[in-house]
N, C-alpha and C positions, 0 to 999 in steps of 0.2 A: 455140085449136083450129086445126088445119091447114086451109087453104083448099082442100086437095085433097078430093074426095069420099072418104067413109069407106072404100069398097072400094079405091080407088086408094092411099090412105095405108096401108092394111093390106098391100096387095101390095108397096108400096115398102119398108115395114118388114121384111116377110118376106124380100124379095130381099136387103136389106142384111145381115140375120142369116145368110142362106144363104151369101152371098159371103164373109163374115168369120168364119163358124163360131161365131157368138155365139148363146147361148141367150136366150130371153125370160125376163125376171125374173119371179118370182112376186110377186103383189100382197101376199102376207102378209109379205114381207120389207121392205115400204115403209111409211112412216108415212102417216097420213091427210093428204091434200092440203089446201092447197098446201104444197109443200116446195121447198127449194133444193138441187139436186144439184150438188156441186162435185167436180171431177175433175182428174187430171193431164192435161197438154196437150202432145201431141207430133206431131199430124197433123191435116190438114183433115178426116179421117174421124171425128174424135173426137165431135163433137156429133151427127153423123148416126147413128153406131153406138150411142151412149148413148140417143138418142131411139128408135131401132128396138128396143132391148132392153127398153124399158118396156112394161108391160101396156097393152092398147089404151086403156082409159079414162084412165090416167095419161098416155099418149103424146098423146092428143087435147087435154089441157089444159096440156101442157108446152111452154115456149118457150125455145129456146136463146138465149143472149146471145152476140153476136159483134161483131167490129169493123166499123164502117161503112166504114172506109177500104178494107178488102179486099173485102167483100161487095157494095159498090156500085160497084166499079171497072169492071165490065162488065155489060151487060144480062142475060147468062146468070146470072152470080152473083147479081145483084139478084133475078132471078126465083126462083132456087132458095131464097135466104134468105127472101124475103117470101112467095112464093106456095106453096112446098112445105113449109117448116119454120116459117113465121110467126115468124121470129127477131126478137128485140129487138136492133136494130142500134144500137150505141153509139159515141160519139165517143171516139177514143183519142189523136188527134194534138194537137188544140187545144181542150182542155176548158175551158169557161167555165161561169159560173153558169147560163146559158141552155141549155147542152148537157150538163149534169151527168148522167152515166150512171145515177146512183142514182135520179133522178126517174123515168125510164122503167121501170127494174126494179121499183121500188116500186109504180108504177101497175099493172104486170102482176100482181104479187102481190095487190094489193088487189082485183082482179077475180076472184080465185080461181085464177089460173094458177100453175103451178110453173115454176121456172127451171132451166136448165142453165148453170153458170158455170165458168170456168177461172181460178182465182185467181192462177196464175202470170202471166197477162196476155199471154204470147206462147208459141209452141211451143218445146219443148226440142229441140235437134238431136241429143242423144245419149241421150235417154231418162231422164236424171237430172232430177228435179224441181227447178225454181228455187224461191227463197223466194216466199211468197205476198204479193201486193200487198194494200193495205188495203181493197179494195172489199168483200170478204166480211165483214170486221169491221163496216163501216158498214151493210151489209144486216142483219147479226145484231143490231146495236144498234138499228136503226130498227124492226125487226119481231122482237123477241126470242121471241115464241111460235112462230114458224115453224121447223120442224125443218130442220136442215142435214144433208144426207145425203152422207157421203164415198163416192167411187167411184174405183176403180182400173181404168184401161183398159190392157190388156196387149197388146203386140205391134203396136199401130197405128203406132208410129213406124217399124217395120220394113216394114209393109205399104205405107205411103205416106209416106216421109220428107219432111221439109221441102225444098221445091224440086223434088220429083218430081211428075209428073202422071199416071203410070200406077201402079195398085195392084199389089203383088206378092201372090199368093195365099198366105196364111198363116192359121193359126188364132188368132183374137183371143179375148179374154175380157173380161167386164164383171163386176166384183166390188163389191158394195155392203156398206158397214159400218153399224153402229148409228148412228142420228142423234145429233147433239150440239146444244147450245145455248150461247150466250154466258153465262158466269157473271156474276152481278151486279157483282162487284168485279174482274173480269178485265180486264187492260189489253190494248191492241192487240197488242203484240208477243207476249205469252204466248198469246193466243187464236190468232193466226196460226200460231205454232209448233205448238200443239196440233192445229189443223185440218190442217196439213200432215202431221203425224205420223199422224193418223187415216187419211189416204189412203195414206201410205207403208206403214203396217202391213198393208194389204190385199194388198201385193205378195207373190205366192206364193214368190218367190225373191229376197229383198232383196240 
């Protein structure tokens, strides 16, 4: 749950939706929590916009997963990640057994939190999705009952491209697809290709 007071979190979420032209998602289109929302990644706005688009109850229990190297680089970023969004900050540069990102993510899921993850691992510079890295597969294998919810984020790469610090006013959108699970006999490559296609299929203009 966000460390912001409820009213402040609601105001922030509403402001983000207004700025980006994003509608709040209906709770009826989402599975029962906890869940793992996985989306394309092209902007620093991505996790904030997806977080803001969630219904209030789901938003309060959802934690974005983000790279520790970026979000702890300055006091302001650290405050935003930890105090505003309660992000799960993971190691991406020098992963060891002690800093395994999976441990932190599973711990959050096991307390009833939902997660926002970006399986590409880094932002796309041209809006084209990269191949998915294996983290989503390991989450699905470790917690097979938890629904995996594909999400397509539209136009955020144009609103705040990689390397820019000022957002360009455009209309963005958040589209959610039906949840999926890892099949019992599905291998890693097949699952990651299927998950990536589930996100790509939500693109209104492929």
